GUGULUM-653468 format. One record per atom (N, C-alpha, C): residue number from 1; x negated, y negated, z negated; residue in one letter. Coordinates in steps of 0.001 Angstrom, whole numbers, plus 524288, in hexadecimal, padded with zeros to 5 digits. Layout:
BEGIN
NODE pos     X     Y     Z code
NODE NUM     X     Y     Z    A
...
//
This chain:
BEGIN
NODE pos     X     Y     Z code
NODE   1 95C54 B0264 1CB11    M
NODE   1 956E7 B026C 1C9E2    M
NODE   1 95684 B06CB 1C576    M
NODE   2 95328 B0972 1C76B    L
NODE   2 94FFD B0F12 1C414    L
NODE   2 94C92 B0DBD 1C0E2    L
NODE   3 94C5B B0F50 1BC24    R
NODE   3 94751 B0E24 1B6E6    R
NODE   3 949E4 B1211 1B3A8    R
NODE   4 9437B B11D5 1B17E    V
NODE   4 94351 B16E8 1AD82    V
NODE   4 94684 B169E 1A82A    V
NODE   5 9486D B167F 1A70D    P
NODE   5 94CFE B18FE 1A0D8    P
NODE   5 94ABF B162E 19F71    P
NODE   6 94CFC B149A 19934    E
NODE   6 9496C B125E 19621    E
NODE   6 94E05 B13B7 19000    E
NODE   7 94B21 B1081 18BBA    T
NODE   7 94FCD B127D 187B6    T
NODE   7 952BE B0FDE 18817    T
NODE   8 952A5 B0954 187C8    A
NODE   8 9557E B05F8 189EA    A
NODE   8 95B95 B093C 18C8D    A
NODE   9 95A0E B0B8E 19096    D
NODE   9 95DE6 B0CF9 1948E    D
NODE   9 962C0 B0EF1 1916B    D
NODE  10 960A8 B14E0 18B62    A
NODE  10 96287 B172A 18AAA    A
NODE  10 9690B B1687 189B6    A
NODE  11 96A15 B10D4 187A6    P
NODE  11 970E3 B10A4 1869D    P
NODE  11 973E4 B127D 18A25    P
NODE  12 971AB B0D9A 1907A    D
NODE  12 9721A B0F53 1974D    D
NODE  12 973C9 B14A7 19618    D
NODE  13 97133 B16F4 196A5    I
NODE  13 970D9 B1DD3 1978E    I
NODE  13 973A6 B2031 195C9    I
NODE  14 9749C B1F2B 19044    A
NODE  14 977FE B2220 18B2D    A
NODE  14 97DF4 B20D7 18CD7    A
NODE  15 97EED B1A6B 18EE6    R
NODE  15 98445 B1A2A 1904B    R
NODE  15 987C6 B1BF9 1956C    R
NODE  16 9845B B1E4F 198DA    W
NODE  16 984DC B1DEF 19D86    W
NODE  16 984BF B244B 19C61    W
NODE  17 980B5 B2833 19A60    C
NODE  17 98128 B2D4F 19922    C
NODE  17 984F1 B3052 197D1    C
NODE  18 9879C B2BF8 1935C    A
NODE  18 98B1E B2D39 18FD4    A
NODE  18 98EE7 B2CDD 1928E    A
NODE  19 9910A B2E57 19846    D
NODE  19 99583 B2D63 19B7C    D
NODE  19 99561 B333A 19D76    D
NODE  20 99A1B B357F 19BFA    W
NODE  20 998F6 B3B7D 19E72    W
NODE  20 9991B B3C9B 1A36B    W
NODE  21 99C9B B3695 1A716    E
NODE  21 99BFB B3729 1AC15    E
NODE  21 997F3 B373E 1AF8A    E
NODE  22 993F2 B3526 1AAB6    L
NODE  22 98DB6 B3460 1AD5A    L
NODE  22 98A36 B38B1 1AC41    L
NODE  23 98B54 B3AF3 1A7C1    A
NODE  23 98866 B41F9 1A486    A
NODE  23 98B74 B459D 1A67C    A
NODE  24 98F6B B4676 1A870    R
NODE  24 991B8 B4BD7 1A9FE    R
NODE  24 98E3A B4CEB 1B2D9    R
NODE  25 98D82 B486C 1B3FB    W
NODE  25 98ABE B4898 1B735    W
NODE  25 98397 B4B5B 1B7A3    W
NODE  26 9828F B4C5F 1B18C    T
NODE  26 97C9C B4D25 1B117    T
NODE  26 97C15 B5206 1B07A    T
NODE  27 977E4 B539C 1AF92    A
NODE  27 9764B B57E9 1AA88    A
NODE  27 971EB B5613 1A68C    A
NODE  28 97296 B516A 1A6C3    N
NODE  28 96E48 B4F8C 1A371    N
NODE  28 96FF4 B4C5E 19F65    N
NODE  29 97348 B4B4C 1A065    I
NODE  29 974B7 B4557 19D65    I
NODE  29 97D89 B47EA 19897    I
NODE  30 97935 B498A 1947D    P
NODE  30 97C2D B4C48 19039    P
NODE  30 981C0 B477C 18F25    P
NODE  31 98697 B4970 18DE8    H
NODE  31 989FA B4811 18CCE    H
NODE  31 98D7F B4A51 18711    H
NODE  32 98DF9 B46A5 181CD    P
NODE  32 98DDB B3F9A 182FE    P
NODE  32 986F4 B3E43 18351    P
NODE  33 98613 B3AF2 183B2    Y
NODE  33 98295 B389B 18479    Y
NODE  33 97FBA B3298 181FE    Y
NODE  34 97B01 B345F 17EA4    T
NODE  34 97C3D B2F63 17A9C    T
NODE  34 9762C B2B92 17CDE    T
NODE  35 975C9 B2972 17A58    L
NODE  35 970F2 B244C 17809    L
NODE  35 96B0A B2882 179FF    L
NODE  36 96DB6 B2BEF 1753F    D
NODE  36 96772 B2F3F 17379    D
NODE  36 9675D B31A6 17845    D
NODE  37 96AD8 B33DB 17AFD    D
NODE  37 969AB B357A 180E1    D
NODE  37 9686C B330C 182E9    D
NODE  38 9682A B2F54 18419    A
NODE  38 965DE B2C52 18690    A
NODE  38 96161 B2910 185CD    A
NODE  39 95F91 B291F 1807D    L
NODE  39 95A79 B257D 1804F    L
NODE  39 9565B B2A82 18127    L
NODE  40 959AF B2FFF 17F22    A
NODE  40 955D4 B345F 17F8D    A
NODE  40 954BD B354C 185DE    A
NODE  41 95772 B345D 189D6    F
NODE  41 958A6 B3554 19111    F
NODE  41 953A6 B31FB 19056    F
NODE  42 9544B B2EC3 18E0F    V
NODE  42 94F94 B27E9 190DF    V
NODE  42 94B5E B2BFB 19100    V
NODE  43 947FA B2CCC 1893F    A
NODE  43 942CE B2D90 189B7    A
NODE  43 94149 B340A 18C2B    A
NODE  44 9463C B3821 18CDF    D
NODE  44 94565 B3B63 19121    D
NODE  44 94499 B3B7F 19500    D
NODE  45 9459A B35D9 198BF    M
NODE  45 944C8 B3551 19E12    M
NODE  45 94013 B33D7 19E14    M
NODE  46 93E15 B2E36 19AE6    R
NODE  46 93A6A B2BB9 199EB    R
NODE  46 934B3 B31EC 199DB    R
NODE  47 935E3 B340D 195BD    A
NODE  47 9326A B396D 19545    A
NODE  47 932A6 B3AEF 199AC    A
NODE  48 93596 B3DEB 19BEE    A
NODE  48 93543 B3FE2 19FE1    A
NODE  48 933B5 B3E2C 1A5CD    A
NODE  49 932DE B38BE 1A73C    M
NODE  49 9309C B35D4 1AA7B    M
NODE  49 92CD4 B35C5 1A990    M
NODE  50 928D5 B33A6 1A482    E
NODE  50 9239E B340A 1A2C4    E
NODE  50 9205B B396C 1A38B    E
NODE  51 92404 B3D31 1A2C7    A
NODE  51 91FDE B4319 1A50B    A
NODE  51 9239F B42AA 1ACCE    A
NODE  52 92396 B40EC 1ADA5    A
NODE  52 92606 B42FF 1B0C6    A
NODE  52 92A31 B45E8 1B301    A
NODE  53 92BD0 B4646 1AFE4    R
NODE  53 92FC8 B4A5F 1B346    R
NODE  53 936D1 B48D0 1B3D4    R
NODE  54 93571 B4463 1B3A7    T
NODE  54 93AE7 B4046 1B550    T
NODE  54 93842 B3BB6 1B68E    T
NODE  55 93E09 B3A10 1B929    V
NODE  55 93E25 B34AE 1BAE4    V
NODE  55 945A2 B3136 1BBB5    V
NODE  56 94479 B2F9E 1B703    T
NODE  56 94A24 B2DEE 1B4D5    T
NODE  56 94A8A B27A2 1B30D    T
NODE  57 94D76 B24BB 1B8D4    F
NODE  57 95036 B2070 1B9BA    F
NODE  57 955A3 B1EF8 1B75F    F
NODE  58 953CA B1B57 1B438    A
NODE  58 95A2F B17D6 1B2F7    A
NODE  58 95A91 B14DA 1B7C0    A
NODE  59 96071 B14EB 1B837    I
NODE  59 96118 B10DE 1BC45    I
NODE  59 9659E B0CA5 1BC0C    I
NODE  60 9631B B08E4 1BD0D    E
NODE  60 96755 B0243 1BB3F    E
NODE  60 9653C AFFD3 1BEBD    E
NODE  61 96B74 AFD1E 1BF42    R
NODE  61 96B78 AFA0D 1C384    R
NODE  61 9688B AF4F4 1C25C    R
NODE  62 967C6 AF3EB 1C5C0    R
NODE  62 963E4 AEEBF 1C513    R
NODE  62 96592 AE836 1C4BA    R
NODE  63 96A3C AE8B9 1C3CC    E
NODE  63 96F1F AE33F 1C516    E
NODE  63 96DA6 AE416 1BEF0    E
NODE  64 96F47 AE9AD 1BB37    T
NODE  64 9712C AEA9F 1B5C2    T
NODE  64 96DCA AEDA9 1B45D    T
NODE  65 96B45 AEC09 1AEE8    P
NODE  65 966D0 AEF9E 1AC4D    P
NODE  65 96C81 AF2FE 1A8CE    P
NODE  66 96A78 AF8BA 1A92E    G
NODE  66 96CB1 AFCA6 1A582    G
NODE  66 96B7A B0216 1AA25    G
NODE  67 96C8A B0579 1A7A4    V
NODE  67 96C58 B0BAA 1AA3E    V
NODE  67 970CD B0B33 1AC5F    V
NODE  68 970CC B0C9F 1B1A0    I
NODE  68 97607 B0F53 1B439    I
NODE  68 97508 B1578 1B683    I
NODE  69 9716E B177E 1B478    G
NODE  69 971B3 B1D02 1B64E    G
NODE  69 96A13 B1C34 1B7C7    G
NODE  70 969BF B2321 1B693    M
NODE  70 9642D B25CA 1B709    M
NODE  70 963DA B271F 1BB34    M
NODE  71 95FF5 B2A7A 1BD47    I
NODE  71 95D76 B2D41 1C218    I
NODE  71 95711 B3123 1BF67    I
NODE  72 957B5 B341E 1BEB9    G
NODE  72 9531F B3739 1BEE7    G
NODE  72 94EAF B3AD7 1C358    G
NODE  73 94BAF B3C88 1C042    L
NODE  73 94936 B4073 1C6E0    L
NODE  73 944C5 B4443 1C3C2    L
NODE  74 9470F B4867 1BFDE    M
NODE  74 94475 B4D4B 1C030    M
NODE  74 9407B B5079 1C291    M
NODE  75 93C91 B5036 1C09F    L
NODE  75 937C4 B50B6 1C3D1    L
NODE  75 93643 B5795 1C1AB    L
NODE  76 935E8 B5981 1C6EF    D
NODE  76 93355 B5F44 1C671    D
NODE  76 92F97 B5EDB 1C400    D
NODE  77 92AEB B5CD3 1C382    G
NODE  77 92794 B5DEF 1C04A    G
NODE  77 922F3 B5CA5 1C455    G
NODE  78 92424 B5E2D 1C84B    L
NODE  78 920CA B5CBA 1CE9C    L
NODE  78 91FB8 B5938 1D158    L
NODE  79 9233B B5718 1CF2D    G
NODE  79 92653 B5169 1D1AF    G
NODE  79 92711 B5359 1D845    G
NODE  80 92A22 B57AE 1D8E3    V
NODE  80 92B5C B5947 1DE48    V
NODE  80 9303A B5881 1DFDB    V
NODE  81 933CD B5955 1DA4E    E
NODE  81 9388A B5AE4 1DAFB    E
NODE  81 93B52 B5683 1D641    E
NODE  82 93FB1 B544D 1D73D    G
NODE  82 94160 B506D 1D305    G
NODE  82 94893 B5224 1D4AD    G
NODE  83 94A74 B525A 1CE6B    D
NODE  83 94F81 B5274 1D052    D
NODE  83 950AD B4E31 1CB76    D
NODE  84 9554D B4CFE 1CEDE    F
NODE  84 95719 B486E 1CD40    F
NODE  84 95C7E B46A3 1CAF5    F
NODE  85 95FCE B424A 1C7BD    G
NODE  85 96588 B41D2 1C77E    G
NODE  85 963D4 B3AE5 1C4A3    G
NODE  86 96AC5 B3A94 1C574    W
NODE  86 96C18 B3321 1C27F    W
NODE  86 96FC3 B33C3 1C052    W
NODE  87 97164 B304D 1BF9E    W
NODE  87 97744 B3047 1BBF9    W
NODE  87 9778D B2777 1BCC5    W
NODE  88 97BB8 B268B 1BE03    I
NODE  88 97D91 B2074 1BE4B    I
NODE  88 98422 B1F99 1BAFD    I
NODE  89 98282 B1E76 1B7A1    A
NODE  89 98628 B1AA9 1B3AA    A
NODE  89 98ADF B1B9E 1B6E2    A
NODE  90 991B6 B1CB1 1B3D4    G
NODE  90 994E9 B1C19 1B5AF    G
NODE  90 99705 B1665 1B79A    G
NODE  91 995E7 B13F9 1B7F6    P
NODE  91 996F4 B0E7E 1BAD1    P
NODE  91 9944F B0B9F 1BE7C    P
NODE  92 98E39 B0F39 1BEF0    H
NODE  92 98B96 B0EB9 1C2FB    H
NODE  92 98C6E B125B 1C642    H
NODE  93 98DD2 B170B 1C76E    R
NODE  93 98F0C B1B66 1CB40    R
NODE  93 9916C B1988 1CE84    R
NODE  94 9900F B19DD 1D219    G
NODE  94 9908D B1B4A 1D957    G
NODE  94 99020 B1539 1DA1D    G
NODE  95 98BBE B1256 1D9DF    Q
NODE  95 98A36 B0E5D 1DAF0    Q
NODE  95 98576 B0D94 1DDF9    Q
NODE  96 98231 B13C8 1DEC1    G
NODE  96 97F6B B13FE 1E097    G
NODE  96 97900 B1491 1DF46    G
NODE  97 97860 B132E 1D9CC    Y
NODE  97 97599 B1412 1D630    Y
NODE  97 972ED B19A1 1D559    Y
NODE  98 9757D B1C51 1D4EC    A
NODE  98 97312 B23C6 1D59F    A
NODE  98 96F74 B2307 1DB32    A
NODE  99 972CF B2415 1DF17    S
NODE  99 96FAA B2267 1E40A    S
NODE  99 96A28 B1F6E 1E4F2    S
NODE 100 96BF7 B1A5D 1E368    E
NODE 100 96661 B1654 1E294    E
NODE 100 962DC B1946 1DF6E    E
NODE 101 9623B B1B48 1DC30    A
NODE 101 95FE4 B1DDC 1D7F5    A
NODE 101 95CF0 B1F6F 1D9F6    A
NODE 102 9612E B26F4 1D9AB    A
NODE 102 95F01 B2AFB 1DC51    A
NODE 102 95C9A B29DB 1E221    A
NODE 103 95B90 B2564 1E650    A
NODE 103 95761 B24D8 1EB33    A
NODE 103 95366 B24F8 1E7BE    A
NODE 104 95227 B1F1B 1E411    V
NODE 104 9513F B1DAF 1E15A    V
NODE 104 949CC B2119 1E050    V
NODE 105 94E9F B2542 1DCCC    M
NODE 105 94CB2 B2A6C 1DB1D    M
NODE 105 94A0A B2D7E 1E0DC    M
NODE 106 94BCE B2D99 1E2FA    V
NODE 106 94B59 B3340 1E64F    V
NODE 106 9460E B2D8F 1E9FE    V
NODE 107 943FC B2BC6 1EA43    D
NODE 107 9407C B276D 1EBD3    D
NODE 107 93AFA B2796 1E7F9    D
NODE 108 93C54 B2867 1E254    F
NODE 108 9394D B265C 1DED4    F
NODE 108 9360F B2D4E 1DEB9    F
NODE 109 93A60 B316C 1E024    A
NODE 109 93832 B35D8 1DDFA    A
NODE 109 93430 B38A2 1E36A    A
NODE 110 9364F B3692 1E83E    R
NODE 110 931ED B3827 1EC4B    R
NODE 110 92BBD B33CF 1EC99    R
NODE 111 92CE9 B3037 1E991    A
NODE 111 9292B B2C23 1E7E6    A
NODE 111 92619 B2FE1 1E5FC    A
NODE 112 92764 B32A5 1E06F    M
NODE 112 9246C B34F1 1DCE4    M
NODE 112 92245 B3AFF 1E05C    M
NODE 113 9262E B3AD9 1E49D    G
NODE 113 922AE B4194 1E7CB    G
NODE 113 92794 B452C 1E67A    G
NODE 114 9299C B4486 1E397    V
NODE 114 93041 B48F7 1E49C    V
NODE 114 932A6 B4A0F 1E94A    V
NODE 115 931BA B4E6A 1EA04    A
NODE 115 933AF B517D 1EDE7    A
NODE 115 9381D B53A7 1EE3F    A
NODE 116 93B43 B54C2 1EB31    R
NODE 116 93FDF B56BA 1ECFE    R
NODE 116 943EF B555B 1E6ED    R
NODE 117 94906 B5307 1E730    L
NODE 117 94A4C B5068 1E5A5    L
NODE 117 9516A B54D1 1E2F5    L
NODE 118 95113 B544E 1E028    T
NODE 118 956BE B5656 1DF3E    T
NODE 118 95B04 B53B6 1D906    T
NODE 119 96043 B5521 1D9B2    A
NODE 119 96152 B51A9 1D71D    A
NODE 119 966BB B5673 1D74D    A
NODE 120 96AEF B5806 1D206    G
NODE 120 96FD9 B593C 1D2C9    G
NODE 120 97458 B56E9 1D28C    G
NODE 121 97978 B58F5 1D201    A
NODE 121 97CFE B55B1 1D2BD    A
NODE 121 98174 B58EA 1D1FC    A
NODE 122 983B3 B593B 1CCCC    M
NODE 122 98785 B5BBB 1CB40    M
NODE 122 98CC0 B5C1F 1D083    M
NODE 123 9902E B610F 1D014    P
NODE 123 992C2 B60FC 1D4B3    P
NODE 123 99616 B5C42 1D6AF    P
NODE 124 997D1 B59B9 1D018    D
NODE 124 99CC8 B55BE 1D39E    D
NODE 124 99A84 B5108 1D2F4    D
NODE 125 994D0 B4FD2 1D1C6    N
NODE 125 992D0 B4B38 1D210    N
NODE 125 99080 B48BD 1D6C9    N
NODE 126 995E7 B4817 1D843    F
NODE 126 995E6 B4495 1DD21    F
NODE 126 99155 B400A 1DF10    F
NODE 127 9928B B3CE5 1D99E    A
NODE 127 98D4B B3927 1DB4E    A
NODE 127 988F3 B3A38 1DCE3    A
NODE 128 98746 B3D13 1D9B8    S
NODE 128 980DC B3F24 1D9F1    S
NODE 128 98051 B418E 1DC51    S
NODE 129 98328 B44AD 1DF9A    Q
NODE 129 982AE B47C5 1E3B8    Q
NODE 129 980AB B4270 1E8F2    Q
NODE 130 98518 B3FF0 1E912    G
NODE 130 9863B B3B5A 1EBBB    G
NODE 130 97E8A B37E1 1ECB9    G
NODE 131 97C13 B388F 1E7B7    V
NODE 131 97777 B33CE 1E670    V
NODE 131 974C0 B3777 1E855    V
NODE 132 97599 B3C53 1E873    A
NODE 132 97049 B426B 1EB29    A
NODE 132 970DC B4194 1EFBB    A
NODE 133 97425 B402F 1F338    R
NODE 133 975E2 B4007 1F809    R
NODE 133 97364 B3C23 1F987    R
NODE 134 97602 B36AF 1F771    R
NODE 134 972F2 B3249 1F9A4    R
NODE 134 96E7C B3170 1F95A    R
NODE 135 96B42 B34D9 1F6AC    I
NODE 135 964BA B3358 1F630    I
NODE 135 9635B B3822 1F942    I
NODE 136 964E0 B3B07 1FD7A    G
NODE 136 9624E B3E38 2020A    G
NODE 136 963B4 B4479 1FEF1    G
NODE 137 9655F B4479 1F84A    M
NODE 137 964C8 B49CE 1F6EC    M
NODE 137 9678F B4C37 1FB37    M
NODE 138 966B5 B5121 1FB5A    R
NODE 138 96A41 B56C1 1FE2A    R
NODE 138 96D46 B5A50 1F9A7    R
NODE 139 97166 B5C9E 1FA90    P
NODE 139 9721B B6059 1F5CC    P
NODE 139 96E84 B6653 1F7A8    P
NODE 140 96EEE B6889 1F429    A
NODE 140 96BCA B6C5B 1F2F5    A
NODE 140 96E24 B70F9 1EF8F    A
NODE 141 972A1 B7045 1EEFE    G
NODE 141 97644 B754A 1EB63    G
NODE 141 9765E B73E5 1E662    G
NODE 142 9794A B7800 1E4AB    R
NODE 142 97871 B776B 1DF9F    R
NODE 142 97614 B7B4C 1DAF2    R
NODE 143 974DD B7831 1D77A    M
NODE 143 971EF B7919 1D238    M
NODE 143 974ED B7851 1CCE0    M
NODE 144 97254 B7D54 1C97F    T
NODE 144 97332 B7BF5 1C53A    T
NODE 144 96EDE B7801 1C250    T
NODE 145 97168 B7438 1BEC3    R
NODE 145 96BD8 B70FC 1BC43    R
NODE 145 96D57 B7282 1B606    R
NODE 146 968CD B7101 1B37D    A
NODE 146 96934 B718E 1ADBF    A
NODE 146 96C60 B6E2D 1AD0E    A
NODE 147 96E25 B6BD4 1A9A4    A
NODE 147 9745C B681C 1A705    A
NODE 147 97269 B67B0 1A141    A
NODE 148 96ED0 B662F 19F80    P
NODE 148 96E36 B6481 197EB    P
NODE 148 97381 B6227 1974B    P
NODE 149 97587 B5E4E 19A47    A
NODE 149 979D1 B5B65 195B2    A
NODE 149 97E31 B5E2D 197AB    A
NODE 150 97F96 B6035 19AF4    R
NODE 150 983A4 B632B 19BD3    R
NODE 150 984C9 B691E 199BD    R
NODE 151 97F70 B6A01 19682    G
NODE 151 97F6F B6FE9 1940A    G
NODE 151 97EA6 B74E6 19942    G
NODE 152 97F3F B73E9 19AF0    A
NODE 152 97F11 B764E 1A06A    A
NODE 152 97DB1 B76FA 1A65C    A
NODE 153 979BC B79DB 1A85D    P
NODE 153 978C5 B78E8 1ADBB    P
NODE 153 97E30 B75F5 1B0C3    P
NODE 154 97B25 B72DC 1B567    I
NODE 154 97F61 B7126 1B74F    I
NODE 154 98010 B7341 1BE52    I
NODE 155 981BC B7385 1C031    E
NODE 155 982FF B75C2 1C545    E
NODE 155 98253 B6F64 1C886    E
NODE 156 97EE7 B6DE7 1CD02    T
NODE 156 97EC0 B696E 1CED6    T
NODE 156 97F5C B67ED 1D487    T
NODE 157 97EA6 B65EB 1DA2B    L
NODE 157 97E76 B6629 1DF66    L
NODE 157 9794A B6433 1DDBE    L
NODE 158 9741B B66C6 1E101    E
NODE 158 96EA3 B6598 1DFF1    E
NODE 158 96F0A B61AD 1E58D    E
NODE 159 96A9E B5C9A 1E472    F
NODE 159 96836 B59A4 1E983    F
NODE 159 963B0 B5A0E 1E8FE    F
NODE 160 961D8 B59D9 1ECF9    V
NODE 160 95A3B B5AD6 1EE87    V
NODE 160 95947 B5663 1F2F0    V
NODE 161 95509 B54B4 1F2C9    L
NODE 161 95412 B502A 1F662    L
NODE 161 94C1D B511B 1F68A    L
NODE 162 94C4A B5232 1FCB6    T
NODE 162 94480 B5594 1FC09    T
NODE 162 94302 B5055 1FFA2    T
NODE 163 93F24 B508E 20037    G
NODE 163 93C2B B4DCC 2027E    G
NODE 163 93870 B48BA 2025E    G
//
């Protein structure tokens, strides 16, 4: 289930994002990660959604309440292009949640009129590369992306979906 993140989700987000095995694959999750970081993230994401700069959803299992991941779509300002990313908490990885959420996000983006979607994954992040391929994205080369949480830009494999 995808839904807008709420302040009450901050403890779950903080617990999962404090795990280096999750944070190390991202450009924007600092390490260490605290409850204050999670509260700021939720507030920032809600403000960005209100300003139509991004769409961010918490990923939750229907059977069990609580955030198990996040997926976000950053818009280009014109609504024509979007770049998205996701994470799934350790015990929930490898169960198809990221692929399912990404497929829903593609449909959501198409309904918004977004014509071109991009995503980047670190060269060793085979799980995220697999998600991108499963939802129909195609490799588009390597790129250097800003990675504020890593303190320096990172190299990524880029994936694109058009049409």
